[in-house]
N, C-alpha and C positions, 0 to 999 in steps of 0.2 A: 521609656517604652523600649522593650527589647525588639530585636530585628524580626522575629517571628510574628509578633503582634502587629508590627508596622506593616508587614507584608499582607497579613489578613485584612487589616483596615484598608489598605490600598486596593486590594482585590474587591472588597465591598464597594469602595468608591467608584471603581471602574467597571463594575458589572454591567451597568446599563450601556456603557460605551462598547463593551465586548459584544453584547447582544446586537447593538446597532451595527457594528462592523460585520457581524455574521450576516445580518439581513441585507446589507449593501452588497456584500460579495455574492450572496445567494442570487440576488436579482441580476448581477452581471453574468454569471454562469457561462464561462468561456472555456472552450475545449483546449487541449494541449497545444502549446506554442502560439496561441492566439489570445492569451489572457491580458489583453491590452488595458481594459478598464481596471481590472484587478491590480495590474502592475502600477498604473498611475495612482490608484488609491493608496497602495502601500507607500509609494514615494511621498505622497502628500502627508501621510502620517509621520514618516521619518523626518520630513522637513519641519513639521510643527514642533518636534522635539529637538531640533537642531542637531540631529545625528547624521554623520556622513554615511553615504551609501555607495554601493557599486552595482551597476546594472550588468547582468550576465546574459548575453544573447541566448534566446530572444526576449524573454520576459522574467527570468529569475532575478532576484534582488538579494544582496547581502547588506544588511544595515549593521553598523559597527558602534558599539558602546565601549569606549576605552576609559577605564577608571583613572588612567594616568599613573597607576602604580603597578609594579611588576607582579605577575601572577599567572595563573593558568589562562588558556584560551578555551572557552566553552562555546560550542556551536549548537544553537537551538533551531530546529527545522520545522517548517510547515509546508505542505503541498497546496497548490492553489488552483489546479485545473478541475473542470467539471466533465460531465459525460455527454456524449451525443445521444441523449435519451429524452423523449418528451416527458413532461412532469404531470402527474395527476393533480387535480385540484384538491384532493383529500389525502390524508394519511390513512391509518387503519380504522379510525372511528369518525373522523370529521374533517372540516376545513383546515388546511395548513396555515401557518402564521404568515408566511410570505411566499412569493412565487417568482420563478425565473422570468426575466423579460424576454428570453429567447424561446421560441415555440418548440424547438427540437433539441434543447440543451438544458441540463439541470445538474444541480449538486446532489446526486443520488448516492454519494459515497461518504460525504462529511468533510470534504476539504475546505468548505466555507467555514466550518467550525474550527478546523486546525489553524486557518489563517487568522481568524478572529482571536483565538486564544493566544497566539503568538504576539499579535498586536497588543493584546492586554498585558502580556508579560513584559513587553517592551516599555509600556507605560510604568508598570510597577518597578521594574529594575532600574529605570532611569531615575526614579525618585529616591532609590536607596543606593545610588552609585557611590556616594561618599563613604559608605561603610564597606565597600568591596575593593578587592584587588584584582588586577588582570583585565581581561577583555571578554565581552560577550558579542557573539555574532548571531544576529537574527536572520535566518536564511529562509527565503521564500522560494520554493522549488516549483518551476513550471513542469508541465508534462509528466506527472508521475504515472498516470494511467498507462501510457505506452512506453514509459521509461525513456522518454526522449529528451529530458532536460537535465537529468542527474549527472551525466558525465561532464558536461560543461561547467556545472555548478561546483562539482568536486574539484575540478581542475583549477577553478578560480579561487578555491579555498586553500589550495596548497601553500600559498605564500604566507598564510596566517599561522601556520604550525599549530593546528588544533590539537588540544589535549583530551577533551571529552566532548561527547555529543548527546543529543536528546531528541527523540521524536515521539509523537503521540498520535493515536488513532481512536476516534470514537468507534464504539462497537455495539451493534444492534443486538447481539446475543448476550451481552452482559447487562446486569440490572442497573437501573438509573443511579448515577452517582458513585458507583463502585469503580475502583481502579486497580489494575494489575501491573506490577513491575517485575514479574517473574524472570529469572535468568534463563539462558539457553534459547533454543529455537522458539520464536513467537509467531512468525508467519512462514508459510511454506515456500520452499524452492519450487521451481517449475521447469518443465521441459515440454516444448511443442514437438509432437511426433506426427509424421505423415509419410505415406508410401503410395506410389502408383504402380499397380501391376499391369504389365503390358501383355496382352494375348494376341489372338488373331481373330479379326471380326468375321462374321459369316451369317448365314440365314439361320433363324431359329429352328427350322425343320431339319437341319443337318449339323448338329453339334459336333459330329465326328470329323467334319471338315474344317472346324474352327478350333480355337483355343480360348475357352471362356474365362476371362479374368474375374467375373463375378463369383464363380465357384471358388476360385483361388482366394479372393478376398474373404469370402464367408469361411472357408477353411482356416485361413490365417487368424481370424478373430476367435474361432473356436480353439485353435492351438494356443493362442496368446492367453486366453482365459484359463487354460489349464496350466501353462508354464509359469504364469505369474505367482500363484500361491505356492507352487512347488519349488521354485528356484530363488525367490527373493527371501531375504533374511527375516525370520520370524521376529516380531517385535519392532521392526523398522518399517513403518507403514509407507507404502507408495500407493496413492490412489490412481486408478486408471480411468480416465474420462474419454472414451472413444465416442465422438459426437457426430461424425460425418462419414457416411459410406455412400459413394456415388458411382454407379456404373450403368451406362446405357440410357437411351431415351425412347426406345420403341419396344413393344412387346414381342416382335418377331425378328429382331436384329440382335445378334450377339455382338457386344461392343468390343472396341479395340482395347479399352482401358477400364480399370476400376480403381477408384481413389478412396483412401481411408485417412482420416485425420483425427487428432485428439490431443490431450495434454496429460501429463503425469504431474502429481504434486507429492512433495516429500519434505522431510525435515533433516535428512542426512544426505549430503551432496553425493557421496560415493554410492549410496544405495540408489539414488536417482540416476546416476550414470550407469549403474548396473542394470536398471530397468530399461533404459534406452538401448543398451547393447543387447538385451534380451529381445526387445522389440525388433531390432535389426536382424538378429540371428534367426528368429522365428520366421520373419518375413522371407529371408533368403532361402531357407530350407523349404518353406511352403511353396514358394515360387518354383523351385526346382521340381518338386513333386508334380506340379500342375503344368509343367513345360512353359511357364511364363518367365518373362524377365521383369525386372523391377527398377524403380527409380525412387530414392528417398528424397523427401523435401529438403531443400538446402539448409534449413535452420535446425535440422534434427540433432546436430552435435553441440548446439548451444544450450547450456543448462544455466539457469539462474539459481543461485544458492538460496538457502533459507535466510530469514532475518533473525539474527542471533544476538540477544542481549548479553553483554559482558557480566559475568557473575559478581565481580567486585563492584561494578557500578550499580547493579541491581541491589546489592546489599546496602550500599550507601543510600540509594533512593528509598528502600524499604525502611531504613532507620530515620531518615530526615523528613520525608513527606508527612508522616503522621503528626509532626510537630505543628503543622499548619492546617491539615485537612480534618474534617469531622471524624469523630470516632467511628470505626467500623468501615471506613472508606476502602482501606486496603484489603484486597482479597487475592486468592489464587485463581487463575483462569487457564483453561486448556488452550493450547496453540490454535491459531486460526489458519485455515487451509488456503486462504487467498495469498497472493504475492505482494511484495512491496519493494520499491526502489531503495528504501532506507537500508536494505541489506548491504548496499555498496558503501554506505557511510560506516556501518558497523564492521565492515571488513577492513576499513582504514583506521578507524579510531574507536577506542572503547566507549561504550555508551549504553543507553537504555531506549528500548522501544516500548512505550506504555500503552495499555488499553484503557479507555474510559467508557464506562457503560452508559447507554442512553435508553435502555429498554424499559418501557412503561406501557404495557398493552392497553390498560384502561384509558390512558391519555392518547393512545394512537401511535406510540413510538415503538418500533420493533420490526418493521418490515425489513427484509434483507437488503443489504447494500446492493447497489446497481439495479434496484427495483424502482418502478415509477411511483410506488407508494411510500418509499423511504422518506422519512422526515427527521429533522434534527430536534432533539430535546434540549432546548436552550437553558434549562435549569442546571445543566452540568457544566456550562461554559466557565463559570467562575472556578470550579474545581480544577479544570484543566489548566487555567492560567496560574492558579496557586501552585500546582504541582510543578509546572514548568519553571516558574520563578524560584521556587524553593530548591529545586534540583541545581540550578545554576549557582544560587547563593552558597550551597554546601561546598562547592569547589573553590569559591572566590572570597569567602568571608575570612576575617581575621588575617593572620599572617601566613 
Protein backbone atom coordinates (compact mmCIF):
# COMPACT_ATOMS: atom_id res chain seq x y z
CA UNK A 1 0.00 0.00 0.00
CA UNK A 2 1.41 3.40 -0.94
CA UNK A 3 1.59 6.25 1.53
CA UNK A 4 -1.28 8.22 0.02
CA UNK A 5 -3.65 5.28 0.28
CA UNK A 6 -2.55 4.61 3.83
CA UNK A 7 -3.27 8.23 4.79
CA UNK A 8 -6.73 8.02 3.21
CA UNK A 9 -7.55 4.82 5.06
CA UNK A 10 -6.33 6.24 8.35
CA UNK A 11 -8.47 9.35 7.86
CA UNK A 12 -11.48 7.10 7.25
CA UNK A 13 -10.63 5.14 10.38
CA UNK A 14 -10.36 8.24 12.56
CA UNK A 15 -13.28 10.22 11.12
CA UNK A 16 -15.61 9.35 14.00
CA UNK A 17 -12.80 10.22 16.43
CA UNK A 18 -12.37 13.65 14.79
CA UNK A 19 -16.10 14.34 14.98
CA UNK A 20 -16.17 13.28 18.62
CA UNK A 21 -13.23 15.58 19.38
CA UNK A 22 -15.01 18.48 17.75
CA UNK A 23 -18.14 17.88 19.82
CA UNK A 24 -16.19 17.67 23.06
CA UNK A 25 -14.31 20.89 22.35
CA UNK A 26 -17.56 22.57 21.28
CA UNK A 27 -19.20 21.79 24.60
CA UNK A 28 -16.21 23.22 26.50
CA UNK A 29 -16.40 26.57 24.61
CA UNK A 30 -13.81 28.54 26.56
CA UNK A 31 -12.76 32.12 25.84
CA UNK A 32 -9.20 33.33 25.27
CA UNK A 33 -6.60 32.44 27.89
CA UNK A 34 -9.13 30.39 29.86
CA UNK A 35 -9.24 27.29 27.65
CA UNK A 36 -8.52 24.99 30.60
CA UNK A 37 -10.78 22.03 29.71
CA UNK A 38 -9.67 22.20 26.08
CA UNK A 39 -6.05 22.33 27.22
CA UNK A 40 -6.48 19.27 29.45
CA UNK A 41 -8.23 17.38 26.65
CA UNK A 42 -5.37 18.04 24.21
CA UNK A 43 -2.81 16.85 26.77
CA UNK A 44 -4.82 13.70 27.37
CA UNK A 45 -4.82 12.87 23.65
CA UNK A 46 -1.06 13.49 23.39
CA UNK A 47 -0.42 11.21 26.37
CA UNK A 48 -2.47 8.41 24.81
CA UNK A 49 -0.13 8.49 21.82
CA UNK A 50 2.96 8.71 24.01
CA UNK A 51 4.02 12.00 22.45
CA UNK A 52 6.01 14.57 24.42
CA UNK A 53 4.46 17.99 24.81
CA UNK A 54 5.25 21.47 26.04
CA UNK A 55 2.75 23.69 27.82
CA UNK A 56 3.02 27.35 26.87
CA UNK A 57 1.46 29.80 29.34
CA UNK A 58 -1.36 29.99 29.74
CA UNK A 59 -3.08 27.20 27.77
CA UNK A 60 -1.23 26.79 24.43
CA UNK A 61 0.31 23.38 23.78
CA UNK A 62 3.08 22.10 21.48
CA UNK A 63 2.99 18.34 20.87
CA UNK A 64 6.14 16.89 19.26
CA UNK A 65 6.37 13.95 16.87
CA UNK A 66 10.04 13.21 16.18
CA UNK A 67 10.69 10.52 13.57
CA UNK A 68 14.22 10.02 14.88
CA UNK A 69 15.64 10.80 11.44
CA UNK A 70 16.99 14.13 10.23
CA UNK A 71 14.71 16.25 8.13
CA UNK A 72 12.57 19.34 8.10
CA UNK A 73 10.57 20.69 11.04
CA UNK A 74 6.93 21.30 10.09
CA UNK A 75 4.61 23.18 12.45
CA UNK A 76 0.88 22.50 12.14
CA UNK A 77 -1.38 24.95 13.95
CA UNK A 78 -4.93 25.04 15.30
CA UNK A 79 -6.55 27.77 17.40
CA UNK A 80 -8.60 26.64 20.40
CA UNK A 81 -10.55 29.59 21.86
CA UNK A 82 -14.27 30.35 21.63
CA UNK A 83 -16.23 33.61 21.64
CA UNK A 84 -18.11 35.43 24.43
CA UNK A 85 -21.38 34.98 22.54
CA UNK A 86 -24.59 33.13 23.50
CA UNK A 87 -25.40 30.25 21.15
CA UNK A 88 -28.75 29.76 19.43
CA UNK A 89 -30.35 26.33 19.72
CA UNK A 90 -30.63 26.19 15.93
CA UNK A 91 -28.53 26.78 12.86
CA UNK A 92 -30.13 28.22 9.70
CA UNK A 93 -32.74 25.47 9.30
CA UNK A 94 -32.99 23.40 12.46
CA UNK A 95 -31.47 22.05 15.65
CA UNK A 96 -27.70 21.95 15.90
CA UNK A 97 -25.81 18.72 16.61
CA UNK A 98 -24.19 19.80 19.86
CA UNK A 99 -24.35 22.73 22.23
CA UNK A 100 -21.98 24.76 24.33
CA UNK A 101 -22.11 24.00 28.06
CA UNK A 102 -21.47 27.69 28.73
CA UNK A 103 -24.55 29.95 28.50
CA UNK A 104 -22.63 32.99 27.21
CA UNK A 105 -19.78 31.35 25.27
CA UNK A 106 -19.74 29.35 22.04
CA UNK A 107 -17.57 28.25 19.14
CA UNK A 108 -19.11 30.60 16.59
CA UNK A 109 -15.99 30.80 14.45
CA UNK A 110 -14.93 27.17 13.95
CA UNK A 111 -11.94 26.79 16.24
CA UNK A 112 -13.48 23.60 17.62
CA UNK A 113 -13.17 22.18 14.10
CA UNK A 114 -9.57 23.34 13.76
CA UNK A 115 -8.64 21.66 17.05
CA UNK A 116 -10.37 18.42 16.09
CA UNK A 117 -8.80 18.28 12.62
CA UNK A 118 -5.33 18.76 14.08
CA UNK A 119 -5.95 16.04 16.67
CA UNK A 120 -7.02 13.81 13.78
CA UNK A 121 -3.85 14.64 11.85
CA UNK A 122 -1.85 13.81 14.99
CA UNK A 123 -3.38 10.32 14.98
CA UNK A 124 -2.75 9.80 11.25
CA UNK A 125 0.82 11.07 11.21
CA UNK A 126 1.77 9.07 14.28
CA UNK A 127 0.71 5.92 12.42
CA UNK A 128 2.93 6.70 9.40
CA UNK A 129 5.87 8.03 11.44
CA UNK A 130 8.21 5.25 10.28
CA UNK A 131 7.89 6.41 6.67
CA UNK A 132 8.83 10.01 7.43
CA UNK A 133 11.93 12.03 8.26
CA UNK A 134 12.18 15.08 10.47
CA UNK A 135 9.84 16.47 13.11
CA UNK A 136 6.19 17.52 13.25
CA UNK A 137 4.98 20.04 15.80
CA UNK A 138 1.24 20.03 16.55
CA UNK A 139 0.60 23.52 17.87
CA UNK A 140 -2.61 24.44 19.69
CA UNK A 141 -2.87 28.22 20.01
CA UNK A 142 -4.83 29.89 22.77
CA UNK A 143 -6.44 33.29 22.44
CA UNK A 144 -6.52 33.73 18.67
CA UNK A 145 -9.54 36.02 18.75
CA UNK A 146 -7.81 38.83 20.72
CA UNK A 147 -4.33 37.76 19.49
CA UNK A 148 -3.35 37.22 23.12
CA UNK A 149 -1.59 33.85 22.85
CA UNK A 150 0.33 33.93 19.60
CA UNK A 151 3.43 35.85 20.74
CA UNK A 152 4.23 33.44 23.60
CA UNK A 153 3.62 30.42 21.38
CA UNK A 154 5.88 31.69 18.60
CA UNK A 155 8.58 32.47 21.16
CA UNK A 156 8.35 28.89 22.47
CA UNK A 157 8.69 27.56 18.90
CA UNK A 158 11.95 29.42 18.22
CA UNK A 159 14.12 26.66 19.63
CA UNK A 160 12.65 24.10 17.21
CA UNK A 161 13.91 25.93 14.09
CA UNK A 162 10.70 25.54 12.10
CA UNK A 163 11.06 25.16 8.31
CA UNK A 164 7.43 25.15 7.16
CA UNK A 165 4.05 25.86 8.73
CA UNK A 166 0.39 25.16 8.02
CA UNK A 167 -2.90 26.59 9.25
CA UNK A 168 -6.48 26.02 8.18
CA UNK A 169 -9.77 27.86 8.72
CA UNK A 170 -13.26 26.60 8.01
CA UNK A 171 -15.13 29.17 5.93
CA UNK A 172 -18.88 29.74 5.79
CA UNK A 173 -18.71 31.51 2.40
CA UNK A 174 -17.07 28.55 0.65
CA UNK A 175 -19.09 25.55 -0.51
CA UNK A 176 -19.05 22.36 1.55
CA UNK A 177 -15.94 20.26 1.10
CA UNK A 178 -14.09 22.73 -1.14
CA UNK A 179 -10.58 23.81 -0.23
CA UNK A 180 -8.40 26.75 -1.25
CA UNK A 181 -4.63 26.99 -0.84
CA UNK A 182 -4.20 30.07 -3.04
CA UNK A 183 -0.96 32.06 -2.69
CA UNK A 184 -0.68 35.63 -1.51
CA UNK A 185 -2.94 37.55 0.91
CA UNK A 186 -5.67 35.28 2.28
CA UNK A 187 -7.01 37.28 5.22
CA UNK A 188 -6.95 41.00 5.73
CA UNK A 189 -4.70 43.21 7.75
CA UNK A 190 -6.42 45.53 10.18
CA UNK A 191 -5.99 48.88 11.86
CA UNK A 192 -8.11 50.23 14.66
CA UNK A 193 -8.71 53.97 14.28
CA UNK A 194 -10.19 56.44 16.72
CA UNK A 195 -10.18 60.13 17.47
CA UNK A 196 -11.72 62.37 20.11
CA UNK A 197 -12.42 65.97 19.15
CA UNK A 198 -12.31 68.45 22.04
CA UNK A 199 -14.42 71.57 21.83
CA UNK A 200 -15.96 73.89 24.39
CA UNK A 201 -19.23 72.93 26.05
CA UNK A 202 -22.13 75.33 26.37
CA UNK A 203 -25.88 75.77 26.19
CA UNK A 204 -27.59 74.69 23.02
CA UNK A 205 -29.26 78.10 22.70
CA UNK A 206 -25.90 79.89 22.27
CA UNK A 207 -23.67 77.86 19.94
CA UNK A 208 -21.69 81.01 19.27
CA UNK A 209 -20.39 80.91 22.85
CA UNK A 210 -19.29 77.29 22.55
CA UNK A 211 -17.19 75.15 20.20
CA UNK A 212 -19.31 72.23 19.09
CA UNK A 213 -17.23 69.03 18.54
CA UNK A 214 -20.28 67.22 17.11
CA UNK A 215 -20.18 69.39 13.99
CA UNK A 216 -16.42 68.85 13.84
CA UNK A 217 -16.91 65.08 13.94
CA UNK A 218 -19.64 65.20 11.30
CA UNK A 219 -17.49 67.34 9.04
CA UNK A 220 -14.56 65.00 9.57
CA UNK A 221 -16.58 61.96 8.47
CA UNK A 222 -17.73 63.77 5.36
CA UNK A 223 -14.17 64.86 4.56
CA UNK A 224 -12.84 61.34 5.14
CA UNK A 225 -15.45 59.79 2.86
CA UNK A 226 -14.28 62.12 0.08
CA UNK A 227 -10.51 61.81 0.60
CA UNK A 228 -10.53 57.99 0.84
CA UNK A 229 -11.49 57.22 -2.77
CA UNK A 230 -9.50 60.18 -4.08
CA UNK A 231 -6.18 59.54 -2.38
CA UNK A 232 -5.85 55.78 -1.83
CA UNK A 233 -4.33 53.73 -4.62
CA UNK A 234 -6.83 52.39 -7.14
CA UNK A 235 -6.90 48.59 -7.11
CA UNK A 236 -5.59 48.31 -3.55
CA UNK A 237 -8.73 48.01 -1.49
CA UNK A 238 -8.95 49.44 2.01
CA UNK A 239 -12.37 49.06 3.59
CA UNK A 240 -13.43 51.78 6.02
CA UNK A 241 -15.71 50.62 8.83
CA UNK A 242 -16.59 53.63 10.98
CA UNK A 243 -18.86 52.09 13.58
CA UNK A 244 -19.08 54.53 16.48
CA UNK A 245 -19.80 58.26 16.77
CA UNK A 246 -20.60 59.54 20.23
CA UNK A 247 -21.06 63.12 21.29
CA UNK A 248 -23.26 64.52 24.01
CA UNK A 249 -25.95 63.20 26.32
CA UNK A 250 -28.60 65.94 26.39
CA UNK A 251 -30.56 67.78 23.68
CA UNK A 252 -29.81 71.26 25.01
CA UNK A 253 -26.14 70.89 26.02
CA UNK A 254 -23.25 71.27 23.60
CA UNK A 255 -20.78 68.59 24.72
CA UNK A 256 -17.10 68.97 25.46
CA UNK A 257 -16.08 66.06 23.24
CA UNK A 258 -17.13 63.91 20.30
CA UNK A 259 -15.57 60.48 19.75
CA UNK A 260 -15.30 58.44 16.55
CA UNK A 261 -13.95 54.90 16.20
CA UNK A 262 -13.74 52.19 13.57
CA UNK A 263 -11.44 49.83 11.69
CA UNK A 264 -9.73 49.63 8.32
CA UNK A 265 -9.11 46.33 6.52
CA UNK A 266 -6.57 45.84 3.77
CA UNK A 267 -4.40 43.30 1.93
CA UNK A 268 -1.41 45.61 1.40
CA UNK A 269 0.30 46.76 4.59
CA UNK A 270 1.69 49.97 3.10
CA UNK A 271 -1.73 50.92 1.76
CA UNK A 272 -3.19 50.27 5.20
CA UNK A 273 -0.57 52.55 6.73
CA UNK A 274 -1.40 55.17 4.09
CA UNK A 275 -5.08 54.96 5.07
CA UNK A 276 -4.29 55.49 8.75
CA UNK A 277 -2.12 58.51 7.93
CA UNK A 278 -4.95 59.88 5.78
CA UNK A 279 -7.34 59.45 8.71
CA UNK A 280 -4.98 61.38 10.98
CA UNK A 281 -4.24 64.15 8.50
CA UNK A 282 -7.94 64.67 7.70
CA UNK A 283 -8.81 64.77 11.40
CA UNK A 284 -6.10 67.33 12.16
CA UNK A 285 -7.15 69.70 9.37
CA UNK A 286 -10.85 69.34 10.19
CA UNK A 287 -10.20 70.09 13.86
CA UNK A 288 -8.29 73.24 12.91
CA UNK A 289 -11.17 74.48 10.76
CA UNK A 290 -13.62 74.01 13.65
CA UNK A 291 -11.33 75.46 16.33
CA UNK A 292 -11.20 72.09 18.07
CA UNK A 293 -8.28 70.15 19.43
CA UNK A 294 -8.01 66.42 19.08
CA UNK A 295 -6.61 63.28 20.67
CA UNK A 296 -6.02 60.06 18.75
CA UNK A 297 -6.68 56.68 20.34
CA UNK A 298 -3.39 55.21 21.61
CA UNK A 299 -3.49 52.16 19.33
CA UNK A 300 -3.95 54.11 16.09
CA UNK A 301 -0.39 53.49 14.88
CA UNK A 302 -0.56 49.73 15.42
CA UNK A 303 -1.30 47.91 12.16
CA UNK A 304 -1.73 44.16 11.91
CA UNK A 305 -0.61 42.94 8.50
CA UNK A 306 -2.50 40.57 6.21
CA UNK A 307 -2.16 36.79 6.36
CA UNK A 308 -0.03 35.89 3.33
CA UNK A 309 0.49 32.36 2.01
CA UNK A 310 3.94 31.67 0.58
CA UNK A 311 3.73 31.09 -3.22
CA UNK A 312 6.09 28.10 -3.22
CA UNK A 313 4.27 26.41 -0.33
CA UNK A 314 0.95 27.07 -2.06
CA UNK A 315 2.27 25.43 -5.21
CA UNK A 316 3.44 22.39 -3.26
CA UNK A 317 0.07 22.09 -1.50
CA UNK A 318 -1.88 22.51 -4.73
CA UNK A 319 0.12 19.66 -6.25
CA UNK A 320 0.18 17.27 -3.28
CA UNK A 321 -3.27 17.58 -1.71
CA UNK A 322 -5.26 16.30 -4.73
CA UNK A 323 -3.39 13.01 -4.32
CA UNK A 324 -5.53 12.25 -1.26
CA UNK A 325 -8.55 14.55 -1.54
CA UNK A 326 -11.70 13.86 -3.59
CA UNK A 327 -11.64 15.10 -7.18
CA UNK A 328 -12.84 18.68 -7.46
CA UNK A 329 -11.97 19.59 -3.88
CA UNK A 330 -9.36 22.20 -4.75
CA UNK A 331 -10.75 25.58 -5.85
CA UNK A 332 -9.73 29.21 -5.95
CA UNK A 333 -11.26 31.50 -3.33
CA UNK A 334 -11.30 35.26 -2.92
CA UNK A 335 -9.46 36.62 0.14
CA UNK A 336 -11.40 36.95 3.37
CA UNK A 337 -11.69 40.38 5.01
CA UNK A 338 -11.44 39.06 8.59
CA UNK A 339 -8.10 39.09 10.41
CA UNK A 340 -5.96 36.21 11.70
CA UNK A 341 -3.11 35.79 14.17
CA UNK A 342 -1.59 33.20 11.80
CA UNK A 343 -0.24 36.19 9.89
CA UNK A 344 2.59 36.28 12.45
CA UNK A 345 3.47 32.65 11.72
CA UNK A 346 3.70 33.37 8.02
CA UNK A 347 5.86 36.42 8.67
CA UNK A 348 8.38 34.10 10.35
CA UNK A 349 8.18 30.90 8.29
CA UNK A 350 6.96 29.99 4.81
CA UNK A 351 3.65 28.18 4.86
CA UNK A 352 0.03 27.91 3.81
CA UNK A 353 -3.17 29.24 5.30
CA UNK A 354 -5.95 27.14 3.77
CA UNK A 355 -9.71 27.69 3.62
CA UNK A 356 -12.09 24.76 4.02
CA UNK A 357 -15.68 25.32 2.92
CA UNK A 358 -18.62 24.37 5.18
CA UNK A 359 -21.47 26.09 3.31
CA UNK A 360 -24.57 23.97 2.75
CA UNK A 361 -27.63 26.17 3.13
CA UNK A 362 -30.13 23.32 2.77
CA UNK A 363 -28.51 21.59 5.74
CA UNK A 364 -28.34 24.82 7.76
CA UNK A 365 -24.65 25.62 7.41
CA UNK A 366 -23.68 29.04 6.13
CA UNK A 367 -24.39 31.59 8.84
CA UNK A 368 -21.60 34.16 9.10
CA UNK A 369 -18.75 33.59 11.50
CA UNK A 370 -19.20 35.28 14.90
CA UNK A 371 -22.96 34.86 14.50
CA UNK A 372 -25.09 32.97 17.04
CA UNK A 373 -26.57 30.81 14.23
CA UNK A 374 -23.11 29.75 12.99
CA UNK A 375 -22.81 25.97 12.98
CA UNK A 376 -20.08 23.58 11.94
CA UNK A 377 -20.60 21.17 9.06
CA UNK A 378 -18.94 18.02 10.40
CA UNK A 379 -18.88 16.36 6.98
CA UNK A 380 -15.79 18.37 6.05
CA UNK A 381 -13.65 17.46 9.06
CA UNK A 382 -12.04 14.43 7.44
CA UNK A 383 -11.01 16.57 4.46
CA UNK A 384 -9.29 19.04 6.77
CA UNK A 385 -7.40 16.26 8.53
CA UNK A 386 -6.39 14.69 5.22
CA UNK A 387 -5.10 17.99 3.87
CA UNK A 388 -3.16 18.78 7.05
CA UNK A 389 -1.52 15.36 7.14
CA UNK A 390 -0.71 15.29 3.44
CA UNK A 391 0.87 18.74 3.54
CA UNK A 392 3.20 17.63 6.35
CA UNK A 393 4.04 14.39 4.57
CA UNK A 394 5.07 16.26 1.42
CA UNK A 395 7.92 17.93 3.28
CA UNK A 396 8.93 14.90 5.35
CA UNK A 397 8.61 11.88 3.08
CA UNK A 398 11.53 10.04 1.48
CA UNK A 399 14.98 11.57 1.76
